C-alpha positions in Angstrom: 0.0 0.0 0.0 1.5 3.4 -1.0 2.1 5.9 1.8 -0.5 8.7 1.7 1.3 11.2 3.9 5.0 10.5 4.6 6.3 11.6 8.0 9.8 12.5 9.0 11.3 10.5 11.8 11.1 13.6 14.1 7.4 13.9 13.4 6.8 10.2 14.2 8.7 10.7 17.5 6.5 13.7 18.4 3.3 11.7 17.8 4.6 8.6 19.6 5.7 10.7 22.6 2.4 12.5 22.7 0.5 9.2 22.7 2.8 7.8 25.5 2.4 10.9 27.7 -1.4 10.8 27.4 -1.6 7.0 27.7 0.6 6.9 30.8 -1.8 9.0 32.9 -4.6 6.5 32.3 -5.4 4.5 35.4 -6.7 1.4 33.6 -5.3 1.4 30.0 -6.9 -0.9 27.6 -6.4 -1.6 23.9 -9.5 0.5 23.2 -8.1 3.4 25.2 -4.8 3.0 23.3 -6.6 3.0 20.0 -8.6 6.1 20.9 -5.5 8.1 22.1 -3.4 7.1 19.1 -6.2 8.0 16.7 -6.9 11.4 18.3 -3.2 12.2 18.5 -2.7 11.5 14.8 -5.9 13.4 13.9 -4.7 16.4 16.0 -1.3 16.3 14.4 -2.9 16.3 10.9 -5.3 19.1 11.7 -2.4 21.1 13.2 -0.5 20.6 9.9 -3.6 21.8 8.0 -2.8 20.0 4.8 -5.3 17.0 4.9 -8.9 17.6 4.1 -11.6 15.9 6.2 -12.6 13.6 3.4 -9.2 11.8 3.5 -8.5 12.3 7.2 -9.3 8.7 8.3 -7.4 7.0 5.5 -4.4 9.2 6.1 -4.7 8.5 9.9 -4.6 4.8 9.3 -1.6 5.2 7.0 0.2 7.2 9.7 -0.7 4.5 12.3 1.0 2.0 10.1 4.1 4.2 9.8 4.2 4.6 13.6 3.9 0.9 14.1 6.7 0.2 11.6 8.9 2.9 13.2 8.2 1.4 16.7 9.6 -2.0 15.6 12.9 -0.4 14.7 13.5 1.6 18.0 13.5 -0.1 21.4 12.3 3.1 23.0 8.9 2.7 21.2 8.5 -1.0 21.9 5.5 -0.1 24.1 3.7 1.2 21.0 4.3 -2.1 19.1 3.0 -4.1 22.1 -0.2 -2.0 22.5 -0.8 -2.0 18.7 -0.7 -5.8 18.8 -3.1 -5.9 21.8 -5.4 -3.6 19.9 -5.5 -5.8 16.8 -5.9 -8.9 18.9 -8.8 -7.4 20.9 -10.4 -6.2 17.7 -10.3 -9.7 16.2 -11.7 -11.2 19.4 -14.6 -8.8 19.4 -15.4 -9.7 15.8 -15.4 -13.4 16.6 -17.5 -12.8 19.7 -20.1 -10.6 18.0 -20.0 -11.9 14.6 
């Protein structure tokens, strides 16, 4: 899948750090909370940049989440993101099996 909105390493680190700072204050973090915080952090970053229209916001946000996940696998400092992304995917699959 082609990258819709390529980020610099420093931009990825800013988003990852923002997600971590917000996530760390949660008393009972869950995969759903992680997903929400990551999504809102990405959307906020994109809106702050001002160069993505609302019609493409979700698809660009998904693309950026993939970039962050890939970046996290290459840097031990962001291993937590990779771990929570895995938990989120696993939880999502379990919900689909349970409800569907």
